[in-house]
Wavefront OBJ file of the C-alpha trace (Angstrom):
o trace
v 0.000 0.000 0.000
v 1.369 3.421 -0.899
v 0.387 7.038 -0.558
v 1.518 10.009 -2.617
v 2.897 12.925 -0.627
v 2.534 16.599 -1.502
v 5.970 16.460 -3.127
v 4.761 13.672 -5.431
v 6.836 10.983 -3.725
v 5.219 7.726 -2.712
v 5.686 6.269 0.748
v 4.913 2.711 1.817
v 2.665 1.862 4.720
v 4.875 0.593 7.546
v 2.038 -1.120 9.396
v -1.058 -2.706 7.858
v -3.598 -4.949 9.519
v -7.143 -6.056 10.058
v -9.422 -4.307 12.538
v -10.977 -7.721 13.167
v -7.642 -8.789 14.700
v -6.499 -5.490 16.251
v -8.924 -2.828 17.454
v -8.312 0.819 16.642
v -7.520 1.616 20.306
v -4.864 -1.140 20.276
v -3.300 0.301 17.125
v -3.350 3.827 18.551
v -1.708 2.668 21.797
v 1.027 0.921 19.789
v 1.618 4.028 17.675
v 1.693 6.261 20.764
v 4.125 3.968 22.584
v 6.360 3.892 19.509
v 6.469 7.720 19.370
v 6.018 7.639 15.600
v 4.725 10.429 13.397
v 2.396 9.848 10.490
v -1.119 9.110 9.277
v -3.272 6.191 10.342
v -5.815 5.353 7.646
v -8.930 3.306 8.481
v -10.845 1.801 5.589
v -13.941 -0.369 5.385
v -17.065 -0.408 3.240
v -18.371 3.163 3.467
v -15.492 4.281 5.715
v -12.386 6.259 4.772
v -10.976 7.902 7.904
v -7.582 9.326 8.795
v -5.905 10.213 12.080
v -2.563 12.003 12.314
v -0.217 11.058 15.145
v 2.985 12.719 16.296
v 5.046 11.508 19.257
v 2.117 9.974 21.163
v -0.331 12.778 20.385
v -3.208 12.942 17.951
v -2.806 16.089 15.857
v -5.505 15.943 13.188
v -8.299 13.966 11.583
v -10.463 13.509 8.507
v -13.335 11.135 9.211
v -16.742 11.471 7.609
v -18.873 14.098 9.316
v -16.888 14.103 12.569
v -16.581 17.644 13.908
v -14.064 16.922 16.660
v -11.082 14.668 17.177
v -13.009 12.724 19.827
v -15.931 12.195 17.429
v -13.546 10.975 14.734
v -11.828 8.468 17.037
v -15.226 7.256 18.315
v -16.562 6.759 14.783
v -13.435 4.934 13.630
v -13.253 2.807 16.808
v -16.658 1.368 15.908
v -15.205 -0.145 12.730
v -14.500 -3.819 13.382
v -14.515 -5.191 9.848
v -11.976 -3.116 8.001
v -8.302 -2.343 7.662
v -5.770 0.075 9.079
v -2.601 1.337 7.442
v 0.048 3.563 8.973
v 2.025 5.888 6.714
v 5.054 7.624 8.263
v 5.600 11.357 8.058
v 3.302 14.074 6.850
v 1.251 16.624 8.711
v -2.486 16.878 9.211
v -4.119 19.030 6.530
v -6.093 20.865 9.223
v -4.235 20.513 12.537
v -6.490 20.522 15.595
v -3.896 20.943 18.299
v -2.283 18.108 20.205
v -4.108 15.636 22.422
v -2.399 12.615 23.950
v -3.703 9.336 22.525
v -4.230 8.060 26.079
v -6.465 11.021 26.981
v -8.622 10.636 23.869
v -8.958 6.879 24.389
v -9.887 7.371 28.062
v -12.773 9.512 26.846
v -13.789 7.391 23.837
v -13.456 3.778 25.027
v -16.318 3.959 27.580
v -18.533 5.461 24.861
v -17.635 2.629 22.466
v -18.411 0.042 25.151
v -21.751 1.700 25.889
v -22.593 1.864 22.172
v -21.767 -1.816 21.648
v -23.895 -2.806 24.660
v -26.795 -0.723 23.348
v -26.547 -2.238 19.876
v -26.439 -5.696 21.454
v -29.722 -5.039 23.288
v -31.602 -3.406 20.425
v -32.848 -5.512 17.546
v -32.013 -3.745 14.299
l 1 2 3 4 5 6 7 8 9 10 11 12 13 14 15 16 17 18 19 20 21 22 23 24 25 26 27 28 29 30 31 32 33 34 35 36 37 38 39 40 41 42 43 44 45 46 47 48 49 50 51 52 53 54 55 56 57 58 59 60 61 62 63 64 65 66 67 68 69 70 71 72 73 74 75 76 77 78 79 80 81 82 83 84 85 86 87 88 89 90 91 92 93 94 95 96 97 98 99 100 101 102 103 104 105 106 107 108 109 110 111 112 113 114 115 116 117 118 119 120 121 122 123 124
């Protein structure tokens, strides 16, 4: 998997995997612990989301109609049948400030658990 940078150069994804095997929070924790900088892409049918990470902090996002970083992480954390790819380098197209991955996950993970419990109780 490759991406084209603003300079026209292609970079290879350094980490690719299934969200059925590794949840988005697990991938974010790994990226934060590794102190890497780059873009985490999440893809699935109807989903094309991106989170930018720099040295353990989330710095930007593009994810559907999400208006905030927390909304974007929540929406992408609900994806369980898709793929993630991490591309090193690059900056968020619309930086949103820096928030530690751990802080965002502490806020989002209880919401994801609550959502999954609700969906499990409601017949769709």
